[in-house]
C-alpha positions as CSV (number, residue, x, y, z in Angstrom):
1,M,-41.6,-21.4,15.8
2,T,-41.2,-20.0,12.3
3,G,-43.6,-20.6,9.4
4,R,-43.4,-23.6,7.2
5,L,-41.2,-23.4,4.1
6,R,-42.2,-24.4,0.5
7,P,-39.9,-26.8,-1.4
8,E,-38.6,-24.0,-3.5
9,D,-37.6,-22.1,-0.3
10,L,-35.3,-24.9,0.8
11,R,-31.6,-24.0,0.6
12,S,-30.9,-27.2,-1.4
13,H,-33.3,-25.9,-4.1
14,Q,-30.5,-23.6,-5.3
15,W,-28.4,-26.6,-6.2
16,Y,-31.1,-29.0,-7.5
17,G,-34.2,-27.1,-8.5
18,A,-33.1,-24.1,-10.6
19,E,-34.2,-25.3,-14.0
20,G,-32.5,-24.1,-17.2
21,Q,-29.0,-23.7,-15.7
22,L,-26.0,-25.8,-16.6
23,R,-24.9,-26.0,-13.0
24,T,-28.3,-27.4,-11.9
25,W,-28.2,-29.9,-14.7
26,S,-24.7,-30.9,-13.7
27,H,-25.7,-31.3,-10.0
28,N,-28.5,-33.6,-10.9
29,A,-26.3,-35.6,-13.3
30,R,-23.9,-36.2,-10.5
31,M,-26.6,-37.3,-8.1
32,R,-27.5,-39.9,-10.7
33,Q,-23.8,-40.8,-10.7
34,L,-24.2,-41.4,-7.0
35,G,-27.2,-43.7,-7.7
36,Y,-30.1,-41.4,-6.9
37,E,-33.1,-40.4,-9.0
38,A,-34.4,-36.9,-8.7
39,E,-37.6,-37.9,-6.9
40,E,-35.5,-39.2,-4.0
41,Y,-34.1,-35.8,-3.1
42,R,-35.6,-32.9,-5.1
43,G,-38.2,-31.0,-3.1
44,R,-37.1,-32.8,0.1
45,P,-35.0,-31.4,2.9
46,V,-31.4,-32.4,2.6
47,I,-30.1,-33.4,6.0
48,A,-26.4,-33.5,6.7
49,V,-25.3,-36.1,9.2
50,L,-22.0,-35.0,10.5
51,N,-20.2,-38.0,12.0
52,T,-17.1,-37.9,14.2
53,W,-16.8,-41.7,14.2
54,S,-13.3,-43.2,13.8
55,D,-11.5,-46.5,14.6
56,I,-9.4,-44.8,17.2
57,N,-12.1,-42.9,19.1
58,P,-13.6,-45.2,21.7
59,C,-16.1,-42.6,22.7
60,H,-17.5,-42.5,19.2
61,V,-16.8,-46.0,17.9
62,H,-20.6,-46.8,17.8
63,L,-21.5,-43.7,15.8
64,R,-21.2,-45.5,12.5
65,E,-24.3,-47.4,13.5
66,R,-26.0,-44.4,15.0
67,A,-25.6,-42.5,11.8
68,E,-27.6,-45.2,10.1
69,A,-30.3,-44.8,12.7
70,V,-30.3,-41.0,12.1
71,K,-30.6,-41.6,8.3
72,R,-33.5,-44.0,8.9
73,G,-35.3,-41.3,10.8
74,V,-34.7,-38.8,8.0
75,W,-36.1,-41.1,5.4
76,Q,-39.1,-41.8,7.6
77,A,-39.9,-38.1,7.8
78,G,-39.5,-37.5,4.0
79,G,-36.0,-36.0,4.0
80,F,-32.9,-37.0,2.2
81,P,-29.9,-37.8,4.4
82,L,-26.2,-37.3,3.4
83,E,-23.5,-38.4,5.8
84,F,-20.3,-36.4,6.1
85,P,-17.2,-37.6,8.0
86,V,-15.6,-34.8,10.0
87,A,-12.6,-34.6,12.3
88,T,-12.6,-37.0,15.2
89,L,-11.2,-35.5,18.4
90,S,-10.2,-38.5,20.5
91,E,-9.6,-37.5,24.1
92,T,-7.7,-40.7,24.7
93,Y,-5.1,-40.6,21.9
94,Q,-4.8,-37.1,20.2
95,K,-1.7,-35.3,21.4
96,P,-0.7,-32.9,22.7
97,T,-4.4,-32.4,23.3
98,P,-7.6,-32.4,21.3
99,M,-8.2,-28.9,22.7
100,L,-5.6,-27.8,20.1
101,Y,-8.0,-29.0,17.4
102,R,-11.4,-28.0,18.8
103,N,-11.4,-24.9,16.7
104,L,-10.3,-26.8,13.6
105,L,-13.4,-29.1,13.9
106,A,-15.6,-26.0,14.5
107,M,-14.2,-24.4,11.3
108,E,-14.7,-27.6,9.3
109,T,-18.3,-27.9,10.5
110,E,-19.1,-24.3,9.7
111,E,-17.6,-24.4,6.2
112,L,-19.1,-27.8,5.4
113,L,-22.6,-26.7,6.3
114,R,-22.2,-23.4,4.3
115,S,-20.7,-24.9,1.2
116,Y,-23.0,-27.9,0.5
117,P,-26.7,-28.2,-0.4
118,I,-27.8,-28.6,3.2
119,D,-31.1,-27.7,4.7
120,A,-30.5,-28.9,8.2
121,A,-27.9,-30.9,10.1
122,V,-27.6,-33.7,12.7
123,L,-24.4,-33.4,14.6
124,L,-23.0,-36.7,16.1
125,G,-20.4,-36.3,18.9
126,G,-19.9,-36.4,22.6
127,C,-16.2,-36.8,23.4
128,D,-15.1,-33.7,25.3
129,K,-14.2,-31.2,22.6
130,S,-16.5,-32.6,19.9
131,T,-19.7,-31.2,21.5
132,P,-18.5,-27.6,21.6
133,A,-16.7,-27.8,18.3
134,L,-19.8,-29.0,16.4
135,L,-22.1,-26.6,18.1
136,M,-19.7,-23.6,17.5
137,G,-19.5,-24.5,13.8
138,A,-23.3,-24.9,13.5
139,A,-23.9,-21.6,15.3
140,S,-21.6,-19.8,13.0
141,A,-23.1,-21.3,9.9
142,D,-26.6,-20.8,11.3
143,V,-28.2,-23.7,9.4
144,P,-31.0,-25.6,11.3
145,A,-29.3,-28.2,13.4
146,L,-29.6,-30.5,16.4
147,F,-27.1,-32.6,18.3
148,V,-27.0,-36.4,19.0
149,P,-24.9,-37.1,22.0
150,A,-22.7,-40.2,21.8
151,G,-23.8,-41.2,25.3
152,P,-21.9,-42.5,28.3
153,M,-20.3,-45.9,28.4
154,L,-21.4,-48.6,30.8
155,P,-20.2,-48.5,34.4
156,G,-16.9,-50.2,35.1
157,H,-16.5,-53.1,37.4
158,W,-13.6,-54.7,39.3
159,R,-13.6,-57.0,42.3
160,G,-17.1,-56.0,43.4
161,E,-16.4,-52.3,43.0
162,T,-18.2,-50.0,40.5
163,L,-15.6,-48.0,38.6
164,G,-15.9,-44.5,37.0
165,S,-13.7,-44.0,34.0
166,G,-11.1,-41.3,34.6
167,T,-12.0,-40.8,38.3
168,D,-11.0,-44.3,39.4
169,M,-8.1,-44.3,37.0
170,W,-6.5,-41.4,38.9
171,K,-7.5,-42.9,42.2
172,Y,-6.1,-46.4,41.6
173,W,-3.0,-45.2,39.8
174,D,-2.1,-43.3,43.0
175,E,-2.8,-46.3,45.1
176,H,-0.4,-48.3,42.9
177,R,2.2,-45.6,43.3
178,A,1.7,-45.7,47.0
179,G,2.4,-49.4,47.0
180,N,-1.2,-50.5,47.8
181,L,-1.9,-52.1,44.4
182,T,0.2,-54.7,42.6
183,D,1.0,-54.6,38.9
184,C,-1.3,-57.6,38.4
185,E,-4.2,-55.9,40.1
186,L,-3.6,-52.8,38.1
187,R,-3.7,-54.7,34.9
188,E,-6.8,-56.6,35.9
189,L,-8.5,-53.2,36.8
190,Q,-7.4,-51.9,33.4
191,G,-9.8,-54.4,31.7
192,G,-12.8,-53.4,33.8
193,L,-12.5,-49.6,33.7
194,A,-14.0,-49.0,30.2
195,R,-16.4,-51.7,29.2
196,S,-18.3,-50.4,26.2
197,P,-18.4,-47.7,23.5
198,G,-19.3,-44.3,24.8
199,H,-17.7,-41.4,26.6
200,C,-16.8,-41.2,30.3
201,M,-19.7,-42.2,32.5
202,T,-18.7,-39.9,35.3
203,M,-19.8,-36.2,35.3
204,G,-16.6,-35.4,33.4
205,T,-16.3,-33.0,30.5
206,A,-18.1,-35.2,28.0
207,S,-21.2,-35.7,30.2
208,T,-21.1,-32.1,31.3
209,M,-21.0,-30.7,27.7
210,T,-23.7,-33.0,26.4
211,A,-25.9,-32.0,29.3
212,A,-25.1,-28.3,28.4
213,A,-26.1,-29.0,24.8
214,E,-29.4,-30.4,26.1
215,A,-29.9,-27.4,28.4
216,L,-29.2,-25.1,25.6
217,G,-32.0,-26.7,23.6
218,M,-30.0,-28.3,20.9
219,T,-30.9,-32.0,21.6
220,L,-34.1,-33.9,22.1
221,P,-35.2,-34.0,25.7
222,G,-33.4,-36.6,27.8
223,A,-30.9,-37.3,25.0
224,S,-27.7,-36.5,26.9
225,S,-27.7,-39.2,29.5
226,I,-28.8,-42.3,27.5
227,P,-26.1,-44.9,27.7
228,A,-24.3,-45.4,24.4
229,V,-25.2,-49.1,24.0
230,D,-28.8,-48.8,25.3
231,S,-31.4,-49.5,22.6
232,G,-33.0,-46.2,23.6
233,H,-29.9,-44.5,22.2
234,E,-30.6,-45.8,18.7
235,R,-34.3,-44.8,19.0
236,M,-33.2,-41.3,20.1
237,A,-30.9,-41.1,17.0
238,A,-33.7,-42.1,14.7
239,A,-36.1,-39.6,16.4
240,S,-33.4,-36.9,15.9
241,G,-33.3,-37.6,12.2
242,R,-37.1,-37.2,12.0
243,R,-36.9,-34.0,14.0
244,A,-34.1,-32.6,11.7
245,V,-36.5,-32.8,8.8
246,E,-39.1,-30.8,10.7
247,L,-36.4,-28.2,11.6
248,A,-35.6,-27.8,7.9
249,W,-39.2,-27.2,7.0
250,T,-39.7,-24.6,9.8
251,G,-36.3,-23.0,9.2
252,L,-35.6,-22.9,13.0
253,K,-32.0,-21.9,13.2
254,P,-29.5,-22.0,16.1
255,S,-29.6,-18.2,16.3
256,R,-33.2,-18.5,17.5
257,I,-32.2,-21.0,20.1
258,L,-28.8,-20.0,21.3
259,T,-29.7,-16.8,23.1
260,R,-28.4,-15.1,26.3
261,E,-31.1,-16.9,28.3
262,A,-30.1,-20.3,26.8
263,F,-26.5,-19.8,27.9
264,E,-27.5,-18.7,31.4
265,D,-29.5,-21.8,31.7
266,A,-26.6,-23.9,30.5
267,V,-24.3,-22.4,33.0
268,T,-26.9,-23.0,35.8
269,T,-27.1,-26.6,34.6
270,V,-23.4,-27.2,34.6
271,L,-22.9,-25.7,38.0
272,G,-25.9,-27.6,39.5
273,L,-24.5,-30.9,38.1
274,G,-21.1,-30.3,39.7
275,G,-19.8,-30.4,36.1
276,S,-16.4,-30.0,34.6
277,T,-14.3,-26.9,34.8
278,N,-13.7,-27.3,31.1
279,A,-17.3,-26.2,30.5
280,V,-16.3,-22.7,31.5
281,I,-14.0,-22.3,28.5
282,H,-16.3,-24.1,26.1
283,L,-19.5,-22.3,27.0
284,I,-17.8,-18.9,26.8
285,A,-16.5,-19.8,23.3
286,M,-19.9,-21.1,22.2
287,A,-21.6,-18.0,23.4
288,G,-19.1,-15.9,21.6
289,R,-20.0,-17.5,18.3
290,C,-23.6,-16.4,19.0
291,Q,-22.5,-12.8,19.9
292,V,-23.6,-13.4,23.4
293,E,-21.2,-12.0,26.0
294,L,-20.6,-14.7,28.6
295,T,-17.9,-14.1,31.2
296,L,-16.3,-15.7,34.2
297,D,-18.3,-13.3,36.4
298,D,-21.5,-14.8,35.0
299,F,-20.3,-18.2,36.2
300,D,-19.4,-17.0,39.7
301,R,-22.7,-15.0,40.0
302,I,-24.8,-18.0,39.0
303,A,-22.8,-20.4,41.1
304,R,-23.9,-18.6,44.2
305,T,-27.6,-19.2,43.4
306,V,-27.7,-22.9,42.4
307,P,-27.0,-25.9,44.6
308,V,-25.3,-29.0,43.4
309,L,-28.1,-31.7,43.1
310,A,-26.4,-34.4,41.0
311,N,-24.8,-37.0,43.2
312,V,-22.6,-38.2,40.4
313,R,-18.8,-38.7,40.6
314,P,-16.4,-36.9,40.9
315,G,-18.3,-33.9,42.3
316,G,-20.8,-36.3,44.0
317,R,-19.5,-39.3,45.8
318,T,-21.7,-42.2,44.7
319,Y,-23.3,-42.6,41.3
320,L,-22.5,-42.7,37.6
321,M,-24.3,-41.5,34.5
322,E,-26.4,-44.6,34.0
323,D,-27.8,-44.1,37.5
324,F,-28.5,-40.4,36.6
325,H,-30.3,-41.5,33.4
326,F,-32.6,-43.9,35.1
327,A,-33.2,-41.4,37.9
328,G,-34.9,-39.3,35.2
329,G,-32.0,-37.7,33.4
330,L,-31.5,-34.0,32.7
331,P,-35.3,-33.2,32.4
332,A,-35.8,-34.5,35.9
333,F,-32.8,-32.6,37.2
334,L,-34.0,-29.4,35.6
335,S,-37.5,-29.9,37.1
336,R,-35.9,-29.3,40.5
337,I,-34.5,-25.9,39.6
338,T,-37.3,-24.4,37.4
339,D,-37.2,-21.2,39.3
340,L,-33.7,-20.6,38.0
341,L,-34.5,-21.3,34.4
342,H,-36.0,-19.4,31.4
343,L,-38.8,-21.9,30.6
344,D,-40.4,-20.1,27.7
345,R,-37.4,-20.0,25.4
346,P,-37.3,-22.1,22.2
347,T,-35.5,-25.4,21.8
348,V,-35.3,-27.8,18.9
349,N,-38.4,-29.5,20.3
350,G,-40.8,-26.8,21.7
351,T,-40.0,-24.7,24.7
352,L,-37.7,-25.6,27.6
353,G,-40.8,-25.7,29.9
354,E,-42.5,-28.1,27.6
355,Q,-39.5,-30.4,27.5
356,I,-39.5,-30.8,31.3
357,E,-43.1,-30.3,32.4
358,S,-43.8,-34.0,32.8
359,A,-40.3,-35.0,34.1
360,V,-40.2,-37.0,37.4
361,V,-37.2,-37.8,39.6
362,H,-37.1,-41.5,40.4
363,D,-34.3,-41.6,42.9
364,D,-33.8,-38.7,45.4
365,D,-30.3,-39.8,46.2
366,V,-29.0,-39.6,42.7
367,I,-30.8,-36.3,41.9
368,R,-31.1,-34.6,45.3
369,T,-33.7,-32.3,46.5
370,R,-33.0,-28.6,47.2
371,E,-33.3,-29.5,50.9
372,N,-30.6,-32.1,50.7
373,P,-28.0,-30.9,48.2
374,V,-24.6,-32.4,47.5
375,A,-23.3,-28.8,48.0
376,A,-25.0,-25.6,48.8
377,E,-23.4,-23.7,45.9
378,G,-22.5,-24.5,42.3
379,G,-19.5,-26.8,42.0
380,V,-17.1,-24.3,40.3
381,A,-15.7,-21.1,41.8
382,V,-13.9,-18.3,39.9
383,L,-10.8,-17.0,41.5
384,R,-9.1,-13.5,41.2
385,G,-5.9,-12.1,42.5
386,N,-2.4,-11.0,41.4
387,L,-1.7,-14.5,40.1
388,C,-4.7,-14.5,37.9
389,P,-5.9,-10.9,37.2
390,D,-8.1,-12.2,34.4
391,G,-9.4,-15.1,36.4
392,A,-8.9,-18.7,37.2
393,V,-11.3,-21.6,38.2
394,I,-11.4,-24.3,40.8
395,K,-13.8,-27.3,41.2
396,H,-14.0,-26.9,44.9
397,I,-16.6,-29.6,45.6
398,A,-14.0,-32.2,44.3
399,A,-11.3,-31.0,46.6
400,E,-10.4,-31.9,50.2
401,Q,-12.2,-29.2,52.2
402,H,-9.3,-28.3,54.5
403,L,-7.3,-27.1,51.5
404,L,-9.9,-24.5,50.3
405,K,-8.1,-22.0,52.5
406,H,-4.4,-22.6,52.5
407,T,-1.1,-20.8,52.4
408,G,2.1,-22.6,51.5
409,P,5.4,-22.4,49.7
410,A,5.5,-22.8,46.0
411,V,7.4,-25.5,44.2
412,V,7.6,-24.4,40.6
413,F,7.9,-26.5,37.4
414,D,8.6,-24.8,34.2
415,D,6.9,-27.4,32.0
416,Y,5.1,-30.7,32.2
417,K,8.1,-32.8,31.1
418,T,10.3,-31.2,33.8
419,M,7.6,-31.9,36.4
420,Q,7.4,-35.6,35.4
421,R,11.1,-35.9,35.7
422,T,11.6,-34.2,39.0
423,I,8.4,-34.5,41.0
424,N,9.8,-37.4,43.0
425,D,13.2,-35.9,43.5
426,P,14.0,-36.2,47.2
427,E,15.9,-32.9,46.9
428,S,12.7,-31.1,45.9
429,G,11.7,-30.6,49.5
430,I,8.0,-31.0,48.7
431,T,5.7,-31.4,51.7
432,A,2.0,-31.8,52.1
433,D,1.8,-28.0,52.7
434,S,3.6,-27.1,49.4
435,V,1.8,-25.5,46.6
436,L,2.7,-27.2,43.3
437,V,3.0,-24.7,40.4
438,L,3.0,-25.7,36.8
439,R,3.5,-23.1,34.1
440,N,3.9,-22.9,30.3
441,S,0.9,-25.2,29.9
442,G,-1.8,-22.8,28.8
443,P,-3.4,-22.1,25.4
444,K,-0.1,-21.1,23.7
445,G,2.3,-22.7,26.2
446,G,0.9,-26.2,26.2
447,P,0.4,-25.9,23.4
448,G,-3.4,-26.2,23.4
449,M,-3.9,-26.1,27.1
450,P,-3.5,-29.8,27.9
451,E,-5.1,-31.5,30.9
452,Y,-2.0,-31.2,33.0
453,G,-3.6,-29.4,35.9
454,M,-4.0,-32.3,38.2
455,L,-0.3,-32.5,39.0
456,P,0.6,-35.9,40.5
457,I,1.3,-36.0,44.3
458,P,4.9,-37.2,44.9
459,D,5.3,-40.8,45.7
460,H,6.7,-40.3,49.2
461,L,3.6,-38.2,50.2
462,L,1.2,-40.8,48.7
463,K,2.9,-43.4,50.9
464,Q,2.3,-41.2,53.9
465,G,-1.5,-41.1,53.1
466,V,-1.6,-37.7,51.4
467,R,-4.2,-37.7,48.6
468,D,-4.7,-34.0,47.8
469,M,-2.6,-30.9,47.7
470,V,-3.0,-27.3,46.4
471,R,-1.9,-27.3,42.7
472,I,-1.9,-24.2,40.4
473,S,-1.4,-24.0,36.7
474,D,-2.5,-22.3,33.5
475,A,-3.5,-25.8,32.2
476,R,-6.9,-27.5,32.2
477,M,-7.9,-30.6,34.2
478,S,-9.9,-33.6,33.1
479,G,-13.5,-33.3,34.2
480,T,-13.2,-36.8,35.7
481,S,-10.4,-35.5,38.0
482,Y,-10.6,-34.2,41.5
483,G,-8.4,-32.3,43.9
484,A,-7.6,-28.7,45.0
485,C,-6.5,-27.6,41.6
486,A,-6.6,-24.0,40.6
487,L,-6.7,-23.9,36.8
488,H,-6.9,-21.7,33.7
489,M,-4.7,-18.9,35.1
490,A,-5.2,-15.9,32.8
491,P,-3.2,-14.5,31.2
492,E,-1.0,-17.6,30.9
493,S,2.7,-17.7,31.8
494,Y,3.8,-18.3,28.2
495,V,2.7,-14.7,27.3
496,G,4.1,-13.2,30.4
497,G,1.2,-13.7,32.8
498,P,2.0,-13.5,36.6
499,L,2.5,-17.2,36.8
500,A,5.7,-16.7,34.9
501,L,7.1,-14.7,37.8
502,V,6.6,-17.2,40.6
503,R,9.7,-18.7,42.1
504,T,10.2,-21.8,44.3
505,G,9.7,-20.8,47.9
506,D,7.3,-17.9,47.3
507,S,4.3,-18.0,49.5
508,I,0.9,-18.5,47.8
509,T,-2.6,-18.2,49.4
510,L,-5.7,-19.9,48.1
511,D,-9.0,-18.8,49.7
512,V,-12.0,-20.2,47.8
513,E,-14.6,-18.6,50.1
514,A,-13.1,-15.2,49.3
515,R,-12.6,-16.2,45.7
516,A,-8.9,-15.2,46.0
517,L,-5.6,-16.5,44.8
518,R,-2.6,-14.5,45.8
519,L,1.2,-14.6,45.3
520,N,2.5,-13.1,48.6
521,V,5.3,-11.1,47.0
522,S,5.6,-7.3,46.9
523,E,4.6,-5.5,43.7
524,E,8.1,-4.0,43.5
525,E,9.7,-7.4,43.5
526,L,7.3,-8.7,40.9
527,E,8.1,-5.7,38.7
528,R,11.8,-6.5,39.0
529,R,11.1,-10.1,37.9
530,R,8.8,-8.9,35.1
531,K,11.7,-6.8,33.6
532,D,14.0,-9.9,33.7
533,W,11.4,-12.2,32.1
534,V,12.3,-13.5,28.6
535,P,9.5,-14.6,26.2
536,P,9.9,-18.3,25.2
537,P,10.6,-19.2,21.6
538,T,7.7,-19.6,19.2
539,R,6.6,-23.3,19.1
540,Y,5.3,-23.4,15.5
541,E,6.9,-22.0,12.4
542,R,4.2,-23.0,9.9
543,G,1.0,-24.9,9.3
544,Y,-2.0,-25.1,11.5
545,G,0.1,-24.7,14.6
546,A,1.3,-21.3,13.4
547,L,-2.3,-20.2,12.7
548,Y,-3.3,-21.4,16.2
549,N,-0.5,-19.5,17.8
550,E,-1.5,-16.3,16.0
551,Q,-5.2,-16.5,16.6
552,I,-5.9,-18.2,19.9
553,T,-7.4,-16.2,22.7
554,Q,-6.9,-16.7,26.4
555,A,-8.9,-19.0,28.7
556,D,-11.1,-16.3,30.1
557,T,-12.4,-15.6,26.7
558,G,-12.9,-19.1,25.5
559,C,-9.7,-20.1,23.6
560,D,-11.4,-19.4,20.3
561,F,-9.7,-18.1,17.2
562,E,-10.0,-14.3,17.0
563,F,-11.0,-14.4,13.4
564,L,-13.7,-16.9,14.0
565,A,-15.2,-15.3,17.2
566,R,-15.4,-11.7,15.8
567,P,-18.8,-10.3,14.7
568,G,-19.8,-10.5,11.1
569,K,-21.7,-12.6,8.6
570,N,-20.5,-14.7,5.7
571,P,-22.7,-15.0,2.7
572,D,-24.1,-18.3,1.4
573,P,-22.3,-19.4,-1.8
574,Y,-23.9,-18.8,-5.1
575,A,-24.9,-22.2,-6.4
576,G,-26.0,-21.4,-9.9
């Protein structure tokens, strides 16, 4: 840890403590306008509470109250809290996808932390893109910070079954399309699927990314799995406020915590949890903000060394996040793979080893032993081949195993709307052996790389009992989803990647064990098609969309903005 700062060393002192300057006098006058006397804030660490709460974000609807708990903790520790509303990225409602706006929230976070009199920050989020966005911005600003995860919602219930949000939505929607579930039953299920505030309680992207934040060392130990409405969640929020004050006094910045070793441990954690494929993009982007080179090859290398020990849906078959929490949470999970971790690295609360040294697993079926894993290797594989020269990913533990080595004829859809309109066309000739191909759904083509990757299985095949097919796209897939879906094709079709050259009827081979994805067409034929390819028209002519289109990088490099990811420092503003 760093040495303890004096009050005059605090960053906020530049705004409030520099006597004899008009600006300082004005700043203090405006604080009185806000209702504060100088003794309430001068000489105390000013703690920003960045809140992604909104009325239309069910994952974060309780964060208004949690912000108050954080502020309570800040006051208790002698700090001065200031709450800032920041963009809310609602996975449920924001279109075409909140991934389009991840970098916008990251940019807002960075500039807010840099431009105001802030000594440390508490970041409140948890819905899929909020976690990486807040941490990317905090890393770039490099102001002491810690993260308060929103927490998973309560398990769903319907007619004696325990439901997992997302995962069972896909499952039962297919059963409805197959004719096995009535409209009334589907409506009844709709009311039991999501029973409380909080993000998805499966090991979807939200739970994967909050676990990654904890593994990185940016949360208090055990914070990532506490259910959103559990009283322990409020206690954790208050404790985070207290800890933020200490971070301000010690000056412990994200640059000390978010090291190469931290990101390797986060990758190990995600793969051992059977986590979301989306974590690949987000962790690469987060590492890039810290000038740590993290690549797809790192994920594939680490995947071969770590077993999947979390028996949590959809990678596991049985449990949900509340079960994982009461089985010991992430500290208990990490205690089973200590030989794969860097235990002496710093976190916001001591070293990683100190965070997990007393952890105990309370249920060996929820958090498996190394001798009884859910899967022998990490849950995500990286694919290479002439369809994805820069890589693609597949969550193979959530697919039907017979499809992990498969050759079949392509059925190509040029965009998602066309797919929706024609997937059930009896003239399409789709069989269970077909390989469904969706293009123009990547970072630029989507736009924003929407979660279109789990293409629906045609109705006639569902009625025959088919529940999985090989599906290929440059899109992403919800972390709550499942199936033999090869995703994140890089480079994407919209910029002329090989996926743009596939034609219906072409033979495609997926071989997960060999980490291969091949279009079985000669290079000479592909070159002829390449010459005939015409770039699609630009989607955005102005505004944020135009900036996005100009700056967004491809999936294999994290889909960050080039000007935000590049090396370089920005100076603190002069506050005098």
